[in-house]
C-alpha positions as CSV (number, residue, x, y, z in Angstrom):
1,M,25.2,57.9,-24.0
2,D,25.3,57.7,-20.4
3,K,21.3,56.9,-20.3
4,L,22.5,54.2,-23.0
5,K,25.1,52.8,-20.1
6,I,22.2,52.8,-17.7
7,I,19.7,51.0,-19.9
8,I,22.2,48.3,-20.7
9,M,23.0,47.5,-16.9
10,K,19.8,47.4,-15.9
11,K,18.7,44.7,-18.6
12,I,21.8,43.1,-17.5
13,I,20.9,43.4,-14.0
14,I,17.3,42.1,-14.4
15,S,18.5,39.3,-16.7
16,A,20.6,38.3,-14.3
17,I,17.9,38.5,-11.5
18,L,15.3,36.6,-13.7
19,L,17.8,33.5,-14.6
20,T,19.0,33.2,-10.7
21,N,15.0,32.7,-10.2
22,F,14.7,30.5,-13.3
23,F,17.8,28.0,-12.0
24,K,16.4,28.9,-8.7
25,I,13.3,26.6,-9.6
26,L,15.2,24.1,-11.4
27,A,16.8,22.9,-8.2
28,Q,14.1,22.7,-5.8
29,E,12.2,20.4,-8.6
30,T,14.9,18.2,-8.9
31,Q,16.0,18.4,-4.6
32,D,13.0,15.7,-3.6
33,V,14.4,14.0,-0.4
34,H,13.9,10.5,-0.9
35,E,14.8,8.1,2.1
36,I,16.5,4.8,1.1
37,Y,16.8,2.5,4.3
38,C,19.7,-0.3,4.7
39,T,17.9,-2.5,7.3
40,P,16.3,-5.7,8.5
41,D,12.6,-4.0,8.1
42,I,10.7,-4.9,5.4
43,E,8.2,-2.1,5.4
44,K,11.3,-0.3,5.5
45,C,11.9,-2.4,2.3
46,L,8.8,-1.5,0.6
47,Q,9.6,1.6,0.8
48,N,12.9,1.5,-0.9
49,L,11.1,-0.8,-3.4
50,N,8.0,2.2,-3.8
51,N,11.3,5.0,-4.1
52,L,13.0,2.7,-6.6
53,K,9.5,3.0,-9.1
54,N,9.2,6.2,-8.6
55,F,12.6,6.8,-9.9
56,I,12.2,4.7,-13.0
57,N,8.7,6.2,-13.7
58,Y,10.5,9.5,-14.0
59,D,13.2,8.5,-15.9
60,F,10.8,6.9,-18.1
61,S,8.0,9.7,-18.4
62,V,9.6,12.5,-17.7
63,S,13.5,12.7,-18.7
64,K,13.0,9.9,-21.2
65,E,16.5,8.1,-20.4
66,I,15.3,4.6,-20.0
67,P,13.3,3.0,-23.0
68,E,9.6,1.4,-22.4
69,H,10.6,-2.4,-22.6
70,I,13.1,-1.5,-19.9
71,F,11.0,0.3,-17.9
72,N,8.0,-2.5,-18.3
73,E,10.6,-4.8,-17.2
74,Y,11.9,-3.0,-14.1
75,A,8.2,-2.3,-13.2
76,L,7.1,-6.0,-13.6
77,V,9.6,-7.3,-11.3
78,I,9.3,-3.9,-8.6
79,D,5.6,-5.2,-9.0
80,Y,5.7,-8.7,-8.5
81,T,8.1,-8.3,-5.6
82,T,6.2,-5.8,-3.3
83,L,3.0,-8.2,-3.6
84,G,5.9,-11.0,-2.8
85,L,6.3,-8.4,0.2
86,I,3.3,-7.7,1.2
87,T,1.7,-11.0,1.2
88,F,4.5,-11.9,3.5
89,L,3.7,-9.5,5.7
90,K,0.2,-10.1,6.0
91,K,0.8,-14.0,6.5
92,D,-1.5,-14.2,3.5
93,T,-0.7,-17.4,0.7
94,I,-1.4,-16.2,-2.8
95,N,0.9,-17.3,-5.4
96,I,1.5,-16.0,-8.7
97,V,3.8,-17.0,-11.3
98,L,4.3,-16.2,-14.7
99,K,3.8,-19.0,-17.3
100,E,5.0,-18.3,-19.9
101,E,8.6,-16.6,-20.9
102,I,8.3,-12.5,-21.2
103,N,11.0,-10.8,-22.9
104,F,10.4,-7.0,-23.2
105,R,13.8,-6.5,-24.8
106,K,14.0,-5.2,-28.8
């Protein structure tokens, strides 16, 4: 009977250790540090847009929290805003205008 108790206790301890390690790994995966800026600096705004794009990419591809048509709309706005800010910084003139009505919503 004592051997059975010891075996059960060992299994409980091993299971607890494995679960703890599993949750540590999960916590490490979700603890990415993202710096979000609130400053009148276009470079920092571009970094914010890049972070936003990464967030929606994750929400769409990994967690499946947003549908594809919403992802496409957000990505389009982020891409065009990023391009506009980059051309502003480089003092380039580029005019890209969507000439058709785009509605990805279903």
